[in-house]
N, C-alpha and C positions, 0 to 999 in steps of 0.2 A: 472262219475260225469259231470254234465252239469252246465256250468257257465252262468248265465243270466246277461250278462254285461250291456245291455241297460236298463233293468229293474232296476238293481242295481244303475246305475248312476242317473236315474230319481228319484228313491226312496230316495237316499241320498241327492240329491239337494232339494227335497221336504222337507226332514226332517230339513235341515239346514235353509231353507228360512222360514219355518213355526214353527220353534222351537219344532220339534217333536222328539220322541225317539222310539226305537224298543224294544219290549219285546218278548223274546223267551224262550222256555223251554229247558234247557240244558240236556245233556245225563244223569246226575245224578238226574234229576227230579226237580231241582231248577229253579226258574224263574230268568232271568238276564235281566237287562235293559242296552241298549247301545245307545249312541248318534252317529251321523254320523262321528264325529271326531275320534271315537275309531275304526272304521271299514275300511277295505280296500276291502273286498269281501264277498259276500254271495253266497254259492254254493248249488244248489239243487242236491242231490245225487240220484243215481239210485234206492236205497232202500227206497226212499221217505223221507229221513231225510235232514236236512240242516247242512252245515258246515259254521260257521261264522269265518272269518279270521280278526284278529285285525290289526291295522296299524303297529304293531311291529312284525307281522309275525306269531303270535300264531293261530293255528287252533283249534276251539272249536266246537266239534260235539254236535248236539241237538237231541231232540226227535221230530219226525214228521217234516213236512214241513211247519207248520203253524207259523206265527209270527203275532204280533199285533203292529200296528203303533199307538202310543199314542199321543194325542194332549194335551200338557201340558198347553198351553195358560196362564191363571192366576193361574193355579193349580200346586202344587208341587206333586211329586210322590216318595214314599218310594221305594228304590231299594234293601235294605238289612237291616235286624234286627238280631243282634247276641250278645251273652254275651261277655263281655270283662273285663279286670282288669286294674286299674290304680295303679302305685307304686311310692311311695315317695322315690326314690333312684336316686340321681343326683350327678354329679361331676362338680362343677362350677370352672373351671380354677384351678384345683388342690385342690379344697376344697370338698372332698367327704362327702356326707350326706346320710346315710342309716339308716332310722329310722325303717326299716322293717315294714313300714306302707303300706298297700294295701287297695284297695276298689273295690268291684265288681260293675260293671256298665252294662247297656245295651246300645249298640251303634246302632244308627239308621242312616243309610246313605240314602241320598235322592238327587233327582235332582230337579231343579227349574228354572224358566225363569228369565233372567236378560239381561244385555247389554254387548256386547264385547267392546274392546278398541276403536272401530270406530263407536259406536252408533248403531250397528245392533243387532237384537234379537239373543240371544244365550242361550243354556242350560248349566247351571253350576251345580256342585255337592257340597254337604256339609254334615256335620255330626252333630248329636245331642247326647250328652253324658248324660245319665240319671242314677244317683246313684241308686243302688239296692233298698234302702229304699223307694225312691220315686216311682220306677217302681212297687214294690209290694204293695204300698199303706200304708206302716207302718210309713212313714214320709211325711210331706207336703213340697213341694218346696217353698223356700223363694223367688225365682226369677230366672232369666236367666243371664248368663255371656256370652256376645257376644265377642268371642275371635277373634283376628286378628293375624294370625300366623306369627312367625318370619321368617327370611331368610331361604329359602329352595332351594336346588339344585337338589336332587335326586327325581325322580317321586314317589318313594316309601315313601317319607316323607310327602305326601299329608295327611291332617287330616283324610280323609276318610279311609286311609290305616294305618296310624301310629299316635299314641297319642304323642303330644309334651311334653317337660319337664314342661312347665308352667301349662298345663292342669293337669298333674300328681300332681304337687305341690299344686294347688289350691283345688283339690277335695280329694286327698288321704292323705293330711296332718292329723296329729292326731286330729285336731279340726273338721275335716270332715263337712264342711259347706254344707247345703242342697240346692245346686243350680244346675241348668241344664246348661250345656255348649252348645252353638250353634256356629259352626265354618264353614266358607266357605273354600273350597279348593283354591279359587281365580282362575282367568283365567290363564291357563297354567299348571294347575294341575288337578288331578281327571279326569273327562270325557273330559277335554280339554288339557290333558297333551302333546299332540303332537304339540301344539302351544307354541310360546315363552311366558314366564310369564311377567306380568306387574309390575315388581319390581320397587318400588319408583316412579310410574307413576301417581302422583296426586290423582285424585278421582276415578280411575278405580276400584281399590280393595275396596274402600269405598262402592261403589254401590253394589259390590258383597256381602259384609258383610250385608248391610242393607236389600237387597232383600232376602238374605239367612235367616235373622232373621224373616222377615215377613212370609216366606214360612214355617219355622220351627214352628212358632206359629200356623199357619193354620193346619199343620199336627198333632201337639200335641192336638189341639182342637178336631180334628177328632178322635183321639185315646182316648179321654176322660181324658187327663191329664191337671190338673191345674198347669201351669208353674210358678205361683206365681206373686206377685205384683211388685217386684223389677227388675230392669234391669241395668246392668253395662256393660260398653264398655271398653275392656281390651286389651292391647298389649304392647309388649316390643321389643326393637331393631327396625327392619323395621316394626314389628307389632305395635310399639309405634307410628311410623309415620302414619300407616294405621288407627290406632284408632283415632288419631286427625283428619285425613282426613274424617273418618266416622262421627265424631262429626260435622265437617264443612258441609258435605253434608246433614246430618240430619237437621241442622239448616236452610239450604237453600231450601231443597226439601221434606223432610220427616217429618217435625215437626208435621203434623196432624195425623201421624200414629205411630211415635216412639218418646219416651222420655227416656233419660238416667238419672238415679239417680246420676251417676257420671261416668266420663271417666277417666281411669287410663292409662296414656301414659308414658312409660319409655324408656329411652335409644335410642330414635330415632332422626334423623335429620329433623327438621321442614323446614330448608332451604337447599334443595338438592344442589343448586348451591354452597353454602358456604361449604358444605361437600366436594364437588369435589375440590374446591379451596384449602381447608385445606389439603386434601390428597396430592396435588401437592406441596404446600408450605412446609409442614412438611416432605414430600418425604418418608412417611412410614405409615403403619398401621399394627397392629397385626393380621389383618384379610384381607390379600391382595387379596382374591378371590372376595371381594365385589366390589372394583372399576372395576374389570373386568366384573362382572355381570351387574353393573350399565351402563357401556358403551354399552354392547351388547344388553341389553333389551331396552335401549333408541333407539338405532339404529333400532331394529326390530319393536318395537311397534309404534314408530313415523314414520316408513317407510322412513328413511333418505337415505338409499341405499349407505351408506359410506363403502368404501372398507376397510376391517379390516387390510389390509396391511398398510394402512395409519394411523391406530390407535394404533396397538400393535407391539411390538418387534417381529421379525420373529418366535422365538420359541413359542410365545403365539399365534400369528396369525395362524400358521399351525394347531393348536389344538383347535380352538374356538368351532367347532362342538362337539368335544369330551368333552371339559371342561364344556360348558354351554348348548348348544342347544340339546345335546343328552339326558340330564337329567339322565345319567348313573352313576353319581358320586355325593356323598355328598360334602359339602364345604371343609372339611379338607383334603381329598385326592387331591382336586384341589389346595389348598394352598401348600400342600407338593410337588405336581408336578411342580408348579410355583417356589417353593422355599420360605419358610416362611421368610427368611432373605432378600428377594429381595425388593429393593426400588421401589418407583413408577416410577422413571425415567428408571428403568430396565424393566418395564412392558409396559408403554406407550411410544410412539414415541416422539421425541423432540417437534413436533407441538402441541401435547396435554399436554405437560409439560410446555409449554409457555402460560401463561394465557392471553397474549395479542395477540396471533396469530389468524388469521382469522378462522382457523379450531376450535380452542378452544372456541372462542367467539360464534360460531354457536351452539356448544354443550351447552355452558353456558346459552344461550338464552332459550333453551328447558328446562334445569334444573330449571331456574327461573320461567318458565311458570307453571310448576307443583309443585313448592314449596308452602307449605301451608301458608307462610308468604307473598305471593304476594297478594296485595289488589285487589281482583276481585269481590267485592260486598258482601263478608261475613261479616255479623253483628252477632257476637256471641249472642246466646239466653241467657239472664241473668237468666232464670229459670234453666239452666243446670249448673252442677258443674264439674270442671276440676281438675285433679291432674297431674302435670308435674314433672317428676323425671329424673335426669341425674347426673351421677357421673362426677365431674370435672376432675377425673383421667381416664376417659374413653379412652381406647386405641384402640377402634374400630370406634366409632362415635365421631368425634371431638366436644368438648363442644361448640365451636364457631358456629357450625351448628345447635345447639339446642336452644341456648339463644335467637335468634331472635323471637321465638314464644312468649316469655314473653313480649318482647318489643311491638310486634304486638297487643297482647291482652290488654296491658296497653293503647295503642293508641285507643282502642275501649272502654275504660272506665272500664276495669277489673283491680282490685288491687290485687297483689299477697300477700299471707301470708303463712308462714310455719306452721301455726296453723290450724289443721283441723276444718272446719266449720266456721272459722272467716270471710272468704269471699268465693265467689264461685270459686276462683282460688287459689288452694293450690299448693305450689311448694316445691321441695327439690332439690336444685342445690348446696348444700354445702358440699357434700362428696368430699374428696380430695385424699384419698389413695387407692381407689378401681378401678380396671379395669372394663371393660364392663361386664364380666361374673360374677365376684364376686358381683358386684352391683345388679345383677339380684336377689340375695337373699334378699337384703334390699328392693328392689321394691316389691318382693313377700310378705315379712312380712308386709309391710305397706298396700298393697292391701288386703291381707287376713284379717288383723285386721279391716280394714274399712268395708268389706262386711260382716264380722262376727258380728261386733258391730252395724251395721246400724239399724237393727230392734229395738235395745235397745236405740238408740240415736234419732231416728226420728219417728214421728207419722204423718201420712198423709203428708209425705214429708217435714215436718217442724221439726226443732231441738227441742228437749225436752227443756222446759223452764229453767230447772236448768243449763244445759250445755250452753244454749244460754246466760244466765246471766253471765257466766264465760267468754266466748269467746268475748262477746260484750265489755268487759272492755278493756281499753287501757293499758294492762299489758304485761311486758316482763318477761323473766325467773327470773331475779333478783327480781322484784317486787313480783313474785309468791313465791320465797324462803322466802322473808320477811314475807309474809302472812302465810306461813307454820311455820316460827319461832314463830309467834304470837299464833299459835295453839299448840305450845309445841313441834314441830318437829325441832330438832337441825340440820339444813342443813349444817352448817359449819362442824360439826363433821362427817357428812356423806361423804362429799367430801374432807375432809382433807387428807385422804390416797391417793386420786387421785392426789392432789397437791404434796404429798410426792413422788409419782412416777414420776411426771414431774420433780421434783428436781433431782431425781436419773438419769435422762437423761443427766444431765450435767456431763462432764467428771470427775469433782472433786466430784460429788455426793452431792454438797452443794447447798442450796438455796441462790443465791446471794442477797445481800442487795442493792436494787435498787428502783428507783421511779416507779410510776405507768406506765408512758409512756414507760420506758425502759422495764418494766415487760411485757407490751403488745407486744413490739418488740421481746422479748425473746420467748414468746408463739408462735408468728407468725413464727419465725425461726424454732422452733421445729416442727411446722405443715407444714413447707415448703411452707408458704404463703407469698405473697407480699402485699403491700398496694393496688395495683391494683386488686389483687385477692379478697381482703376484700371488696373493693368497688363493684365489680361485684356480690359477694355473697350477699351483702346487697341489691343491686338492684333486684336480682332475688328472694330473700326470703321475701322481704317486711319488713325486720328488719335491724336496724343499728347495724351490727355485731361488728364493732370497739367500738361503744359506749357500747355494751353489755359486751365486754371483760373488758373495763375500769371500768364499773359499778360492774362487778363481782369481780375484784381485790379489788376495794374500799370496797365492801360489806364484803369480807373475811377479810379485814383489820380492820373492826370495832370491838371494844370490845363487849363482850357479855353483854346484858342488863338484869338485874334482876329486873323485875317489882315489886317484893314483898319485895325489900330492903334486909336487912340482916337477916330477921326472919327465912329464910330457910337454913342458912349456916350449922347448925348442921345436918339438914336432908340431905343436899347435901353431907356432909362429910361421913355420914353413907352409903349413896347410892354409893359414890365413892369407899368406902372400900369394899362393897359387889361386885361391878363390878370388882374391882381389884382381889378379891378372885376367882371370876368366870373365869377371864382371866387366872389366874395361873393354874386353873384346865384344861384349854383347852390343848389338845395335839397338835393341829395344830400350826405350827410355822410360823408367818407372816414374810415377808421379812423386814429386817431392812433398815433404811435409814440414811444417814449422813447429819447433818446440822451444820452450823457454830455456835459455841458457842459465844454468844454476851454478853460480860461482862458489857458494859455500858448500860445506859438507851436507849430504842429504840428511833431512830431519824427519822424513816420513818414508814408509815403505814405497809409496808411489813415486816420490822423488828419486828414491834409489833405483826404481825400475826405469825412470826416465833416463838416468845416466847410463844404465845398461843398454837401453834401446838406442841411445845416441851412439854409444860405442859400437854396437852391432851394425848400425847403419853406416858409420864411418868405415868399419872394417870391410863392409861389402861394397864400398865405393858409392854410396848413395848420398846425395846432397841434402843438407839440412836447411838450405836457404829456400826462399820462395821460388 
């Protein structure tokens, strides 16, 4: 075996500087494409073959001694095409969902030109997931979903090697929307896996996603695929941060080539500095490998040359290469090795747990620089639509690190609304009881509903006139219920059992006789909310939630209105009798609820509603006893 060292060094330097890749024929006859970052040696063997040695020591024999150096320039290159299967089988924080839903796809891996964290030309890798129906021509693609992957630790978690949960959920769910997923590995995974990843580093991953989308379109065009008219930008967790970063960079540099119908950003910290500050102030997170990853990648990518002995406690410092830089472990083994119960002060040194220390201030300056809420010239494009989602009970990403984005966008003239289509900034920051992983399911459902319904609600990127007429009205939920009442839909009856359940939450099982303000306070206490929480939720959602609660209670306290007078009394009695007979025939036993028996005339609207509820329950054959 003869090692051609000088030739190798010159070749690899040439490849890096000119963004080239090497294509060789492997021993099994397949063609494989390498970039210089994947190689440590190329050996010419005595029998005329080549042996390619990867950076992690694997020796891969080839056929013949020929190789081809490819100039990718502005072109993307397909590296592999193979059949694959997506499965809707997930476990979100102890909530298993297995619908036994699968979907065959074709996976296209490719490499494309982009820019590394320091502005130099680099070759990155990405993947395209094409549902079987689109691949074989029996269905037409409705569009592309540009995915921004969530937090990865292990090299094998790169999208080109492994399909993530959100990708499985979006395409393999029973509705099976006909979209093509495009996803970059990002710098630090795939063909650049030997280098540190750019976790939460501002616009670095955004450029990877946008360049990857353009390259994927080029390849699909060359392969004769119509990738469809719609394009959505999607990401959750750190991917939610990257999705917003991609929207920002799109507005600033790519607006002439890329337009998103909507960006769906969930569970990410828009303000990275505030995320760090909250970790320190709260002194905990349910995902304590993330602060570790944030500190390491910032040090590596920003080339700060900080000694890790100054940042981490000794038992962490001694294993930084193993935990983070090696990419040999996924996140949960790292959390387990650290100790999931460990507090932040048990991971970071006192200097980085003191937010006023010089060391901490230096790091905070960098976090602020690549936070998306830093005003660095971004003027959001009003033609683009945004959906921001975050659970107020998020135990991974503090809510206070996500809310600044809403304030930033409002300062740029965007108005939030929780109603889809009412404004170009839809928000949902009102969840309270769900942690980061369970909230993923809510984010998925809302995103799926939007991309599935989009072709029905929009024509030429404009809302259908009928829906536009509805959302353009200044109506809240209570006004909507009144409108439904006028159409003959008894909203009070529909939600009465919900109120009965709320009453059962009281230790006595009784609905107390109290005024509207006290009733609102009771509801807040049951939901574990404060007045401050309510104010924040109102600010984030674009609706006055306290007013809504007061209006709702007042609405439910109003007596029913019979527009036809007494002429329908006999008919109503007959209908009630029929309903009572039907109820008696039902085998299902509904849970009973206890209510205070009020002998005197109602003195408050709530007492009045209690009597209405009692009458409704009795009419429908439901017991009021325990």
